[in-house]
N, C-alpha and C positions, 0 to 999 in steps of 0.2 A: 459531794455534798455541795447544794447550793451556797453561791456567794449571796444572792440578796433573798435574805430570810424574811418570811412574813410577818406580819405584826400579830401581837395576841389579840387583836380586835378582829383581824381576819381568819385567825384559827378557831376563834369563838363562833364565828359566823359561818363555819363550816356545817353542810348538812350531810348527813349519812357516816358511815363509817370510816375513821382516820387513824392511822398510826403515825405518830410523831417518833423520829428516831435521833435523838441527840447523841452527838458525837464528834470526833475528831479525826481527821484522815492518818495521823501519826499515833493513834490511840491503839496499843495492841489488843486490849480487852473488845475495842469494837471491830477490828478486823477478824479477832477469833469469832465473831459473832455472827458475821456477815453470812456464812455458808447456811446456818440455820434461820436467821430471817428470811434470806433468799428462797430457801426450800419451802416454810413453812406459809410464807405469803404466797406460793404457787398455788396453794390450795385455796385462797381466798381472792379471786381476782377483782373482785366487788370493792375491795378496801382502797382506800388513797394512802400512799405511803409517802410522806414526807421528810426527806433526810435534811437534818439542820447541823451546820457547823456550829458547834458550839465554844465557847472559851470567852477569855476575859473580855470584857466591854459588851458581850453580847446578851441583850436584852430579853429576848425570847425565853432564852434558858434560864436566866434570872427569875422570869414572871412564873415560870413552872418549878422553881426552887430546885433546878438541876444540880446536883452535886457530884455525881461520879457517871463514867460513860462507859458502856451505852445505857441511857436511860431511853426506855420504849414507854409513849404514853398512849394507850388505846383511849380513843374518844368517839363518841356517838353523838352526833348533833351538837358540838361544841363543848360537851360534858365528858370530864375525864372521869372513866369507868374504873380503868385498873392501871397498873405501871411495874414495870421490872425494870432492875437495876443491875450493871455489872455483868454478871455473868448469866448469860441468857439461857433458860433451860427451854429444850423444844417443846417440850409437854407444857409448861407454863405459858409459852408464846402460843402455842395453840388452842389453849383454853381462853387466853385474851382475844384471840382473832374471831373465835367462836362468839364470845360474848358480845361484841361490839356489832357482829351481824346477826344476831340470833333472829331477827323479824325480817330480815331483808330477804327479797326474792330472789334467786339467782338470775344470772345474766341469761 
């Protein structure tokens, strides 16, 4: 996970499909979700994936009202369209990824 987190303004300014993943390296739920997240993202190479180390004093997580980890936020052009929290289901993850890439041309 990145040490230098982007600002909320930087996230809001991102164009195209972005998946924000809030979590912590020591979080059991986060570790358990990694294989599912990696596997599903492999089918969507056009999606920007930003992993954010969350915790006390981390402003970006607070600005998105993240309370549990992992929290996946599906964004398109700086707008949140969907979120998944805690136990990540592959089918729901795939639906979220498809939602934010619906009108994108493939690579």
